[in-house]
Residue frames as a rotation matrix with the C-alpha (Angstrom) as fourth column:
UNK 1
0.969 -0.056 -0.242 -15.20
0.248 0.288 0.925 10.16
0.018 -0.956 0.293 0.78
UNK 2
0.589 -0.794 0.146 -11.93
-0.753 -0.606 -0.257 11.77
0.293 0.041 -0.955 1.89
UNK 3
0.149 -0.647 -0.748 -8.79
0.058 0.760 -0.647 9.74
0.987 0.053 0.151 2.42
UNK 4
0.935 0.166 -0.313 -8.24
0.293 0.137 0.946 8.63
0.200 -0.977 0.079 6.02
UNK 5
0.194 -0.899 0.392 -5.33
-0.136 -0.420 -0.897 10.50
0.971 0.121 -0.204 7.62
UNK 6
0.667 0.127 0.734 -5.67
-0.725 -0.115 0.679 9.26
0.171 -0.985 0.016 11.21
UNK 7
-0.132 -0.771 0.623 -3.63
-0.848 0.414 0.332 6.64
-0.514 -0.484 -0.708 13.09
UNK 8
-0.128 0.012 -0.992 -2.85
-0.806 0.581 0.111 3.68
0.577 0.814 -0.065 10.83
UNK 9
-0.939 -0.317 -0.132 -2.51
-0.187 0.795 -0.577 1.26
0.288 -0.517 -0.806 13.75
UNK 10
-0.473 0.847 0.243 -6.17
-0.496 -0.029 -0.868 1.81
-0.728 -0.531 0.434 14.68
UNK 11
0.270 0.535 -0.801 -7.17
-0.963 0.159 -0.218 0.71
0.011 0.830 0.558 11.20
UNK 12
-0.470 -0.542 -0.697 -5.00
-0.527 0.805 -0.270 -2.39
0.708 0.241 -0.664 11.53
UNK 13
-0.954 0.149 0.260 -6.62
-0.169 0.448 -0.878 -3.29
-0.248 -0.881 -0.403 14.84
UNK 14
-0.096 0.984 -0.152 -10.09
-0.761 -0.171 -0.626 -2.77
-0.642 0.056 0.765 13.39
UNK 15
0.470 0.248 -0.847 -9.30
-0.845 0.402 -0.352 -5.10
0.253 0.882 0.398 10.47
UNK 16
0.653 -0.356 0.669 -7.07
-0.237 0.742 0.627 -7.52
-0.719 -0.568 0.400 12.42
UNK 17
0.645 -0.435 0.628 -4.55
0.764 0.390 -0.514 -7.04
-0.021 0.811 0.584 9.62
UNK 18
-0.037 -0.761 -0.647 -1.29
0.474 -0.584 0.659 -5.12
-0.880 -0.283 0.383 9.26
UNK 19
0.887 0.412 0.208 -2.04
0.379 -0.395 -0.837 -2.47
-0.263 0.821 -0.507 6.64
UNK 20
0.532 -0.791 -0.303 1.64
-0.765 -0.602 0.228 -1.44
-0.363 0.110 -0.925 6.80
UNK 21
0.856 -0.111 -0.504 2.52
-0.203 0.826 -0.526 -5.04
0.475 0.553 0.685 5.83
UNK 22
-0.188 -0.967 0.173 5.18
-0.569 -0.036 -0.821 -5.09
0.800 -0.253 -0.544 8.55
UNK 23
0.219 0.367 -0.904 3.30
0.477 0.768 0.427 -6.71
0.852 -0.524 -0.007 11.44
UNK 24
-0.782 -0.617 0.093 4.61
0.245 -0.441 -0.863 -4.04
0.573 -0.652 0.496 13.82
UNK 25
-0.253 0.770 0.586 1.08
-0.676 -0.574 0.462 -3.11
0.692 -0.279 0.665 14.80
UNK 26
0.776 0.624 -0.087 0.69
-0.424 0.619 0.661 -6.48
0.467 -0.476 0.745 16.54
UNK 27
0.019 -0.854 -0.519 4.26
0.297 0.501 -0.813 -7.12
0.955 -0.139 0.263 17.71
UNK 28
0.451 0.058 -0.891 5.22
0.891 0.037 0.453 -6.96
0.059 -0.998 -0.035 21.38
UNK 29
0.934 -0.108 0.341 6.23
-0.096 -0.994 -0.049 -3.56
0.345 0.013 -0.939 22.69
UNK 30
0.152 -0.979 0.132 9.71
-0.469 -0.189 -0.863 -2.58
0.870 0.069 -0.488 23.90
UNK 31
-0.321 -0.217 0.922 9.00
-0.946 0.121 -0.301 -4.14
-0.046 -0.969 -0.244 27.29
UNK 32
-0.966 -0.155 -0.208 7.89
-0.193 0.965 0.178 -7.46
0.173 0.212 -0.962 25.84
UNK 33
-0.512 0.849 0.129 4.20
-0.043 0.125 -0.991 -6.91
-0.858 -0.514 -0.028 26.46
UNK 34
-0.463 0.461 0.757 1.47
0.877 0.364 0.314 -7.83
-0.131 0.809 -0.573 23.97
UNK 35
-0.980 0.194 -0.034 -0.06
-0.197 -0.956 0.219 -4.86
0.010 0.222 0.975 22.22
UNK 36
-0.315 0.941 0.123 -3.81
-0.468 -0.041 -0.883 -4.31
-0.826 -0.336 0.453 22.30
UNK 37
-0.993 -0.098 0.069 -5.24
-0.003 0.597 0.803 -7.03
-0.120 0.796 -0.593 20.07
UNK 38
-0.201 0.979 0.043 -8.84
0.836 0.194 -0.513 -5.86
-0.510 -0.067 -0.857 20.22
UNK 39
0.032 0.267 0.963 -10.73
0.850 -0.515 0.114 -3.35
0.526 0.815 -0.243 18.10
UNK 40
-0.918 -0.394 0.039 -10.30
0.323 -0.803 -0.500 0.35
0.229 -0.446 0.865 18.98
UNK 41
-0.197 0.873 0.447 -13.06
-0.151 -0.477 0.866 2.35
0.969 0.103 0.226 20.59
UNK 42
-0.191 0.188 0.963 -14.75
-0.918 -0.381 -0.108 2.77
0.346 -0.905 0.245 23.93
UNK 43
0.546 0.541 0.639 -16.06
-0.740 0.669 0.067 -0.80
-0.392 -0.510 0.766 24.09
UNK 44
0.320 -0.465 -0.825 -13.28
-0.733 0.430 -0.527 -2.58
0.600 0.773 -0.204 22.23
UNK 45
-0.712 -0.675 0.192 -11.75
-0.630 0.495 -0.598 -4.33
0.309 -0.547 -0.778 25.22
UNK 46
-0.310 0.676 0.669 -15.11
-0.654 0.359 -0.666 -5.59
-0.690 -0.644 0.331 26.50
UNK 47
0.708 0.681 -0.188 -15.90
-0.569 0.393 -0.722 -7.10
-0.418 0.618 0.666 23.10
UNK 48
-0.134 -0.883 -0.450 -12.50
-0.985 0.071 0.155 -8.62
-0.105 0.464 -0.880 22.34
UNK 49
-0.914 -0.202 0.353 -13.71
-0.211 0.977 0.015 -12.18
-0.348 -0.061 -0.936 22.96
UNK 50
-0.156 0.954 0.255 -17.15
0.322 0.293 -0.900 -11.68
-0.934 -0.059 -0.353 21.44
UNK 51
-0.624 -0.077 -0.778 -16.60
-0.636 -0.529 0.562 -10.93
-0.455 0.845 0.281 17.78
UNK 52
0.352 0.853 0.385 -19.63
-0.378 0.506 -0.775 -12.29
-0.856 0.128 0.500 15.91
UNK 53
-0.306 -0.367 0.879 -19.30
0.607 0.636 0.477 -14.60
-0.734 0.679 0.028 12.94
UNK 54
-0.514 0.020 -0.857 -19.17
-0.424 -0.875 0.234 -12.49
-0.745 0.484 0.458 9.79
UNK 55
0.606 0.741 0.290 -21.60
0.041 0.334 -0.942 -12.81
-0.795 0.582 0.172 6.88
UNK 56
0.172 -0.507 0.845 -20.36
0.952 0.305 -0.011 -13.21
-0.252 0.806 0.535 3.31
UNK 57
0.692 0.138 0.709 -20.94
0.406 -0.886 -0.225 -9.51
0.597 0.443 -0.669 2.79
UNK 58
0.935 -0.345 0.086 -18.94
-0.262 -0.502 0.824 -8.70
-0.241 -0.793 -0.559 5.92
UNK 59
0.313 -0.847 0.431 -16.01
0.493 0.532 0.688 -10.81
-0.812 -0.003 0.584 4.72
UNK 60
0.241 -0.172 0.955 -16.09
0.948 -0.168 -0.270 -9.13
0.207 0.971 0.122 1.31
UNK 61
0.879 0.148 0.454 -16.27
0.088 -0.985 0.150 -5.66
0.469 -0.091 -0.878 2.86
UNK 62
0.781 -0.624 0.024 -13.39
-0.113 -0.103 0.988 -6.35
-0.614 -0.775 -0.150 5.24
UNK 63
0.149 -0.749 0.645 -11.21
0.820 0.458 0.343 -7.63
-0.552 0.478 0.683 2.38
UNK 64
0.465 0.082 0.881 -11.94
0.693 -0.653 -0.305 -4.50
0.550 0.753 -0.361 0.37
UNK 65
0.963 -0.061 0.261 -11.02
-0.199 -0.815 0.544 -2.35
0.180 -0.576 -0.798 3.36
UNK 66
0.572 -0.804 0.165 -7.81
0.333 0.411 0.848 -4.33
-0.750 -0.430 0.503 3.94
UNK 67
-0.013 -0.597 0.802 -6.56
0.990 0.105 0.094 -3.74
-0.140 0.795 0.590 0.41
UNK 68
0.572 0.305 0.762 -7.85
0.510 -0.860 -0.039 -0.17
0.643 0.410 -0.647 0.16
UNK 69
0.975 -0.200 0.101 -6.20
-0.203 -0.601 0.773 0.90
-0.094 -0.774 -0.626 3.39
UNK 70
0.397 -0.881 0.256 -2.96
0.609 0.462 0.644 -0.91
-0.686 -0.100 0.721 2.56
UNK 71
-0.226 -0.484 0.846 -2.54
0.965 -0.227 0.128 1.10
0.130 0.845 0.518 -0.63
UNK 72
-0.580 -0.082 -0.810 -3.98
0.515 -0.808 -0.287 4.25
-0.631 -0.583 0.511 0.91
UNK 73
-0.862 0.337 0.378 -6.76
0.227 -0.411 0.883 5.06
0.454 0.847 0.278 -1.57
UNK 74
-0.634 0.765 0.115 -10.09
-0.578 -0.370 -0.727 6.68
-0.514 -0.527 0.677 -0.89
UNK 75
-0.142 0.649 0.747 -13.27
0.157 0.760 -0.630 4.83
-0.977 0.028 -0.210 -1.86
UNK 76
0.766 0.474 -0.434 -13.82
-0.297 -0.338 -0.893 6.64
-0.570 0.813 -0.119 -5.18
UNK 77
0.028 -0.851 -0.524 -10.24
-0.996 -0.065 0.053 6.04
-0.079 0.521 -0.850 -6.38
UNK 78
-0.668 -0.294 0.684 -10.44
-0.395 0.919 0.009 2.40
-0.631 -0.264 -0.730 -5.35
UNK 79
0.216 0.856 0.470 -13.73
0.172 0.440 -0.881 1.79
-0.961 0.272 -0.052 -7.18
UNK 80
0.724 0.031 -0.690 -12.55
-0.596 -0.476 -0.647 3.59
-0.348 0.879 -0.326 -10.33
UNK 81
-0.346 -0.920 -0.186 -9.40
-0.924 0.300 0.237 1.49
-0.162 0.254 -0.954 -10.43
UNK 82
-0.494 0.259 0.830 -11.49
-0.020 0.951 -0.308 -1.66
-0.869 -0.169 -0.465 -10.06
UNK 83
0.629 0.775 -0.057 -13.72
-0.034 -0.047 -0.998 -0.59
-0.776 0.630 -0.003 -12.97
UNK 84
0.337 -0.600 -0.725 -10.60
-0.936 -0.295 -0.191 -0.10
-0.099 0.744 -0.661 -15.09
UNK 85
-0.664 -0.605 0.440 -9.40
-0.595 0.784 0.180 -3.59
-0.453 -0.142 -0.880 -14.16
UNK 86
0.028 0.780 0.625 -12.75
0.076 0.622 -0.779 -5.02
-0.997 0.069 -0.042 -15.30
UNK 87
0.812 0.326 -0.484 -12.26
-0.386 -0.321 -0.865 -3.53
-0.437 0.889 -0.135 -18.77
UNK 88
-0.123 -0.940 -0.318 -8.84
-0.978 0.060 0.199 -5.15
-0.168 0.335 -0.927 -19.16
UNK 89
0.508 0.210 -0.835 -8.29
-0.468 0.882 -0.063 -8.63
0.723 0.422 0.547 -20.58
UNK 90
-0.557 -0.734 -0.388 -7.21
-0.092 0.519 -0.850 -11.32
0.825 -0.438 -0.357 -18.15
UNK 91
-0.144 0.445 -0.884 -8.10
0.878 0.469 0.093 -12.07
0.456 -0.763 -0.458 -14.53
UNK 92
0.514 0.446 0.733 -9.89
0.186 -0.892 0.412 -9.11
0.838 -0.075 -0.541 -12.94
UNK 93
0.976 -0.088 -0.197 -8.42
0.189 -0.087 0.978 -9.56
-0.103 -0.992 -0.069 -9.46
UNK 94
0.160 -0.985 0.060 -4.83
0.860 0.169 0.481 -9.81
-0.484 -0.026 0.875 -10.69
UNK 95
-0.069 -0.105 0.992 -5.35
0.746 -0.665 -0.018 -6.87
0.662 0.739 0.124 -13.06
UNK 96
0.814 0.481 0.325 -6.62
0.137 -0.703 0.698 -4.86
0.565 -0.524 -0.638 -10.10
UNK 97
0.753 -0.594 -0.282 -3.58
0.390 0.059 0.919 -5.62
-0.529 -0.802 0.276 -7.96
UNK 98
-0.111 -0.819 0.562 -1.27
0.988 -0.029 0.153 -4.80
-0.109 0.572 0.813 -10.88
UNK 99
0.254 0.281 0.925 -2.94
0.466 -0.874 0.137 -1.42
0.847 0.397 -0.353 -11.27
UNK 100
0.995 0.099 -0.009 -2.47
0.049 -0.408 0.912 -0.73
0.086 -0.908 -0.411 -7.57
UNK 101
0.443 -0.896 -0.036 1.19
0.624 0.280 0.729 -1.75
-0.643 -0.345 0.683 -7.75
UNK 102
-0.080 -0.468 0.880 1.74
0.971 -0.236 -0.038 0.45
0.225 0.852 0.473 -10.83
UNK 103
0.903 0.404 0.143 0.81
0.351 -0.889 0.293 3.65
0.246 -0.214 -0.945 -8.99
UNK 104
0.221 -0.877 0.428 3.74
-0.004 -0.440 -0.898 6.05
0.975 0.196 -0.101 -8.64
UNK 105
0.253 -0.133 0.958 3.42
-0.908 -0.375 0.188 6.42
0.334 -0.917 -0.216 -4.88
UNK 106
0.922 0.110 0.372 3.49
-0.251 0.901 0.353 2.64
-0.297 -0.419 0.858 -4.48
UNK 107
0.718 -0.694 0.052 6.62
0.486 0.447 -0.751 2.31
0.498 0.565 0.659 -6.64
UNK 108
0.147 -0.648 0.747 8.41
-0.494 -0.703 -0.512 5.02
0.857 -0.294 -0.423 -4.67
UNK 109
0.472 0.112 0.875 7.65
-0.863 0.260 0.432 2.94
-0.179 -0.959 0.219 -1.58
UNK 110
0.982 -0.050 0.183 8.62
0.081 0.983 -0.162 -0.35
-0.172 0.174 0.970 -3.26
UNK 111
0.527 -0.831 0.175 11.97
0.258 -0.040 -0.965 1.12
0.809 0.554 0.194 -4.31
UNK 112
0.195 -0.439 -0.877 12.78
0.966 0.239 0.095 1.98
0.168 -0.866 0.471 -0.70
UNK 113
-0.568 -0.403 0.718 12.73
0.370 -0.904 -0.214 5.77
0.735 0.144 0.663 -1.03
UNK 114
-0.204 0.559 0.804 10.04
-0.800 -0.569 0.193 5.98
0.565 -0.603 0.563 1.69
UNK 115
-0.943 -0.195 0.269 9.23
-0.327 0.686 -0.650 3.89
-0.057 -0.701 -0.710 4.74
UNK 116
-0.361 0.895 0.262 5.48
0.384 0.399 -0.833 3.88
-0.850 -0.200 -0.488 4.12
UNK 117
-0.314 0.350 0.883 3.16
0.934 -0.055 0.354 4.51
0.173 0.935 -0.309 1.19
UNK 118
0.762 0.601 -0.242 1.84
0.641 -0.752 0.150 7.59
-0.092 -0.269 -0.959 3.00
UNK 119
0.244 -0.778 -0.579 5.37
0.092 -0.576 0.812 8.99
-0.965 -0.252 -0.069 3.16
UNK 120
-0.612 -0.440 0.658 5.89
0.643 0.208 0.737 8.09
-0.461 0.874 0.156 -0.51
UNK 121
0.269 0.808 0.524 2.71
0.950 -0.313 -0.004 10.01
0.161 0.499 -0.852 -1.40
UNK 122
0.762 -0.044 -0.646 4.12
0.262 -0.891 0.370 13.08
-0.592 -0.451 -0.668 0.32
UNK 123
-0.313 -0.948 -0.049 7.37
0.236 -0.128 0.963 12.86
-0.920 0.290 0.264 -1.65
UNK 124
-0.483 0.208 0.850 5.39
0.875 0.121 0.468 12.74
-0.005 0.971 -0.241 -4.88
UNK 125
0.571 0.821 0.005 2.98
0.820 -0.571 0.047 15.53
0.042 -0.023 -0.999 -3.88
UNK 126
0.657 -0.368 -0.658 5.85
0.125 -0.807 0.577 17.84
-0.744 -0.461 -0.484 -2.94
UNK 127
0.939 -0.158 -0.304 7.51
-0.341 -0.334 -0.879 17.46
0.037 0.929 -0.368 -6.33
UNK 128
0.208 -0.922 0.325 10.55
-0.729 0.076 0.680 15.42
-0.652 -0.378 -0.657 -5.30
UNK 129
-0.033 -0.130 0.991 10.03
0.205 0.970 0.134 12.62
-0.978 0.207 -0.006 -7.85
UNK 130
-0.227 -0.088 -0.970 10.90
-0.898 -0.366 0.244 12.36
-0.377 0.926 0.004 -11.55
UNK 131
0.344 0.315 0.885 9.48
0.131 0.917 -0.378 9.76
-0.930 0.245 0.274 -13.94
UNK 132
0.359 -0.331 0.872 11.59
0.924 0.260 -0.282 9.27
-0.133 0.907 0.399 -17.07
UNK 133
-0.611 -0.781 0.130 13.32
0.787 -0.617 -0.010 12.54
0.088 0.096 0.991 -16.25
UNK 134
-0.452 0.523 0.723 10.15
-0.017 -0.815 0.579 14.62
0.892 0.250 0.377 -15.88
UNK 135
-0.959 0.110 0.262 8.63
-0.277 -0.153 -0.949 15.84
-0.064 -0.982 0.178 -12.62
UNK 136
-0.266 0.915 -0.303 5.40
0.089 0.336 0.938 14.10
0.960 0.222 -0.170 -11.70
UNK 137
-0.914 -0.042 0.404 3.50
-0.374 -0.304 -0.876 15.22
0.160 -0.952 0.262 -8.60
UNK 138
0.146 0.987 -0.060 0.44
-0.930 0.158 0.333 12.98
0.338 0.007 0.941 -8.98
UNK 139
-0.428 -0.387 0.817 0.60
-0.754 0.651 -0.086 9.96
-0.498 -0.653 -0.570 -6.63
UNK 140
0.333 0.678 0.655 -1.93
-0.149 0.724 -0.673 8.01
-0.931 0.126 0.342 -8.70
UNK 141
0.220 -0.323 -0.921 0.14
-0.961 -0.236 -0.147 8.37
-0.170 0.917 -0.362 -11.89
UNK 142
0.851 0.171 0.496 0.22
-0.128 0.984 -0.120 4.98
-0.509 0.039 0.860 -13.59
UNK 143
-0.075 -0.957 -0.281 3.74
-0.832 -0.095 0.547 3.82
-0.550 0.275 -0.788 -14.41
UNK 144
0.882 0.291 -0.370 4.50
-0.463 0.682 -0.567 1.30
0.087 0.671 0.736 -17.13
UNK 145
0.670 -0.684 0.290 7.17
0.454 0.686 0.569 -1.42
-0.588 -0.249 0.769 -17.19
UNK 146
0.120 -0.732 0.671 10.43
0.944 -0.126 -0.306 0.19
0.308 0.670 0.676 -18.28
UNK 147
0.694 0.182 0.696 9.73
0.061 -0.979 0.195 3.54
0.717 -0.093 -0.690 -16.59
UNK 148
-0.388 -0.839 -0.382 12.47
0.659 0.037 -0.751 5.02
0.644 -0.543 0.538 -14.40
UNK 149
0.794 0.597 0.119 11.63
0.280 -0.532 0.799 6.66
0.540 -0.601 -0.589 -11.09
UNK 150
-0.209 -0.945 -0.253 14.17
0.823 -0.031 -0.567 8.86
0.528 -0.327 0.784 -9.31
UNK 151
0.397 0.215 -0.892 14.61
0.754 -0.631 0.182 11.65
-0.524 -0.745 -0.413 -6.80
UNK 152
0.897 -0.137 0.420 15.23
0.146 -0.805 -0.575 15.16
0.417 0.577 -0.702 -8.13
UNK 153
0.012 -0.998 -0.058 18.86
0.495 0.056 -0.867 16.18
0.869 -0.019 0.495 -7.76
UNK 154
-0.409 -0.145 0.901 17.99
-0.494 -0.795 -0.353 18.73
0.767 -0.589 0.254 -5.07
UNK 155
0.469 0.735 0.490 15.99
-0.838 0.193 0.511 16.11
0.281 -0.650 0.706 -3.16
UNK 156
0.384 -0.304 -0.872 18.47
-0.102 0.924 -0.368 13.23
0.918 0.230 0.324 -3.12
UNK 157
-0.668 -0.714 -0.210 19.87
0.164 0.134 -0.977 14.10
0.726 -0.688 0.028 0.29
UNK 158
0.133 0.798 0.588 16.53
-0.689 -0.353 0.633 14.41
0.713 -0.489 0.503 2.09
UNK 159
-0.641 -0.445 0.626 16.83
-0.768 0.363 -0.528 12.86
0.008 -0.819 -0.574 5.54
UNK 160
0.225 0.794 0.565 13.63
-0.690 0.539 -0.482 10.85
-0.688 -0.282 0.669 5.20
UNK 161
0.790 -0.019 -0.612 15.00
-0.522 0.501 -0.690 9.27
0.320 0.865 0.386 2.02
UNK 162
-0.280 -0.958 -0.061 18.32
-0.682 0.243 -0.690 8.47
0.676 -0.151 -0.721 3.68
UNK 163
-0.466 0.159 0.870 16.53
-0.792 0.363 -0.491 6.92
-0.394 -0.918 -0.043 6.65
UNK 164
0.619 0.783 0.063 14.25
-0.642 0.551 -0.533 4.88
-0.452 0.289 0.844 4.40
UNK 165
0.563 -0.468 -0.682 17.13
-0.526 0.434 -0.732 3.53
0.638 0.770 -0.001 2.30
UNK 166
-0.544 -0.781 0.308 19.13
-0.722 0.249 -0.645 2.63
0.427 -0.573 -0.699 5.40
UNK 167
-0.260 0.537 0.802 16.13
-0.732 0.432 -0.527 0.79
-0.630 -0.724 0.281 6.86
UNK 168
0.665 0.554 -0.502 15.41
-0.745 0.441 -0.500 -1.04
-0.056 0.706 0.706 3.60
UNK 169
-0.032 -0.662 0.749 16.82
-0.433 0.684 0.587 -4.58
-0.901 -0.305 -0.309 3.58
UNK 170
-0.807 -0.213 0.551 15.75
0.363 0.557 0.747 -5.39
-0.466 0.802 -0.372 0.03
UNK 171
-0.432 0.679 -0.593 13.31
-0.778 -0.614 -0.136 -4.60
-0.457 0.402 0.793 -2.74
UNK 172
0.439 0.682 0.585 10.75
-0.176 0.704 -0.689 -6.61
-0.881 0.200 0.429 -4.65
UNK 173
-0.245 -0.641 0.727 11.85
0.509 0.554 0.659 -8.49
-0.825 0.532 0.190 -7.75
UNK 174
0.314 0.454 0.834 9.92
0.947 -0.093 -0.307 -6.34
-0.062 0.886 -0.459 -10.22
UNK 175
0.984 -0.143 0.109 11.97
-0.126 -0.980 -0.151 -3.18
0.128 0.135 -0.982 -9.55
UNK 176
0.216 -0.970 -0.112 15.69
0.906 0.242 -0.348 -2.50
0.364 -0.026 0.931 -9.86
UNK 177
0.985 0.174 0.008 17.16
0.150 -0.872 0.466 0.20
0.088 -0.457 -0.885 -7.63
UNK 178
-0.070 -0.989 0.127 20.44
0.648 -0.142 -0.748 2.11
0.758 0.030 0.651 -7.56
UNK 179
0.574 0.367 -0.732 20.48
0.819 -0.284 0.499 3.46
-0.024 -0.886 -0.464 -4.01
UNK 180
-0.335 -0.797 -0.503 23.48
0.711 -0.564 0.420 5.72
-0.618 -0.217 0.755 -4.56
UNK 181
-0.932 0.006 0.362 21.90
0.288 -0.594 0.751 7.37
0.219 0.805 0.552 -7.61
UNK 182
-0.593 0.794 -0.136 18.47
-0.116 -0.252 -0.961 7.45
-0.797 -0.554 0.242 -5.90
UNK 183
-0.267 0.419 -0.868 17.04
-0.961 -0.180 0.208 5.91
-0.069 0.890 0.451 -9.05
UNK 184
-0.501 0.146 0.853 14.98
-0.115 0.966 -0.233 2.82
-0.858 -0.215 -0.467 -9.83
UNK 185
-0.725 0.269 -0.635 13.34
-0.658 0.002 0.753 1.06
0.204 0.963 0.176 -12.77
UNK 186
0.110 0.838 0.535 9.91
-0.651 0.468 -0.598 -0.59
-0.751 -0.282 0.597 -12.87
UNK 187
-0.751 -0.647 -0.132 11.08
-0.514 0.447 0.732 -3.64
-0.415 0.617 -0.668 -14.81
UNK 188
-0.764 0.526 -0.373 7.83
0.025 0.603 0.798 -5.60
0.645 0.600 -0.474 -15.17
UNK 189
0.181 0.888 0.422 4.39
-0.750 -0.154 0.644 -6.21
0.637 -0.433 0.638 -13.75
UNK 190
-0.534 -0.410 0.739 4.47
-0.825 0.445 -0.349 -8.29
-0.186 -0.796 -0.576 -10.56
UNK 191
-0.534 0.381 -0.755 3.40
-0.047 0.878 0.476 -11.90
0.844 0.290 -0.451 -10.43
UNK 192
0.488 0.827 0.279 0.60
-0.361 -0.100 0.927 -12.73
0.794 -0.553 0.250 -8.01
UNK 193
0.624 -0.279 -0.730 2.98
0.640 0.719 0.272 -14.85
0.449 -0.637 0.627 -5.88
UNK 194
-0.469 -0.874 0.124 5.14
0.681 -0.448 -0.579 -11.75
0.562 -0.188 0.806 -5.28
UNK 195
-0.352 0.434 0.829 2.34
-0.423 -0.864 0.273 -9.78
0.835 -0.254 0.488 -3.65
UNK 196
-0.611 0.101 0.785 0.72
-0.788 0.016 -0.615 -10.05
-0.074 -0.995 0.070 -0.23
UNK 197
-0.798 0.261 -0.542 -0.61
0.016 0.910 0.414 -13.59
0.602 0.322 -0.731 0.14
UNK 198
-0.758 0.555 -0.343 -3.06
0.470 0.099 -0.877 -12.46
-0.453 -0.826 -0.336 2.82
UNK 199
-0.535 0.599 -0.595 -5.04
-0.711 -0.700 -0.065 -10.55
-0.455 0.389 0.801 0.20
UNK 200
-0.516 0.476 0.712 -8.05
0.593 0.798 -0.104 -12.33
-0.618 0.369 -0.694 -1.26
UNK 201
-0.858 0.093 -0.506 -8.83
-0.340 -0.840 0.422 -10.18
-0.386 0.534 0.753 -4.26
UNK 202
-0.779 0.620 -0.090 -11.61
0.334 0.532 0.778 -12.56
0.531 0.576 -0.621 -5.31
UNK 203
-0.220 0.707 -0.672 -13.68
0.941 -0.028 -0.338 -11.30
-0.258 -0.707 -0.659 -2.37
UNK 204
-0.523 -0.009 -0.853 -13.25
-0.015 -1.000 0.020 -7.74
-0.852 0.024 0.522 -3.66
UNK 205
-0.952 0.207 -0.225 -14.45
-0.224 0.031 0.974 -8.84
0.208 0.978 0.017 -7.10
UNK 206
-0.478 0.813 -0.334 -17.48
0.783 0.566 0.258 -10.45
0.398 -0.138 -0.907 -5.44
UNK 207
-0.353 0.314 -0.881 -18.12
0.642 -0.604 -0.472 -7.30
-0.680 -0.733 0.012 -3.39
UNK 208
-0.619 0.048 -0.784 -18.27
-0.382 -0.891 0.247 -5.02
-0.687 0.452 0.569 -6.44
UNK 209
-0.861 0.311 -0.402 -20.20
-0.294 0.340 0.893 -7.55
0.414 0.888 -0.201 -8.53
UNK 210
-0.796 0.605 0.018 -23.03
0.283 0.398 -0.873 -7.95
-0.535 -0.690 -0.488 -6.02
């Protein structure tokens, strides 16, 4: 299954969840009006007050889709990463989230070099990112604690990077960033309390263990 490249806000409305983790998809517009809070599609408005109660399978599937779309993976990548988490020692769900957070595209986003994970993936794909001084153009590259992530010297003045750093009000505790040098360090694996509390990774574990 190919990665979805359409409007992200439609996905958020379908899942009733901000996959950008900003909440902008459901905030009021510039004129103070509520945005469309019903599912997209031809019959979305007519069904907005008639959403049926979801089965256990439906809840598990929706949780999988929430996390998968937040990190921007296709189904095969997501499943393979889950299988890797199962082979690791420790709690499967937390291992899975740590693997997602250790992806290079996610760390570029977490360090504030891009406004979205999709934008971060583009920076990596186009060869703008160095890991420990070497160019890496694979978004799924798994970084380890202690790795340094930085912009290539020729890429440090990219406008999208400048805009992202100006818009960034802070970074997560498990990365250190030098904005002027366009360089950051993945200091440690995140703790569960530092990640999105709206995720219920246990439902994803149940989904794949059916």
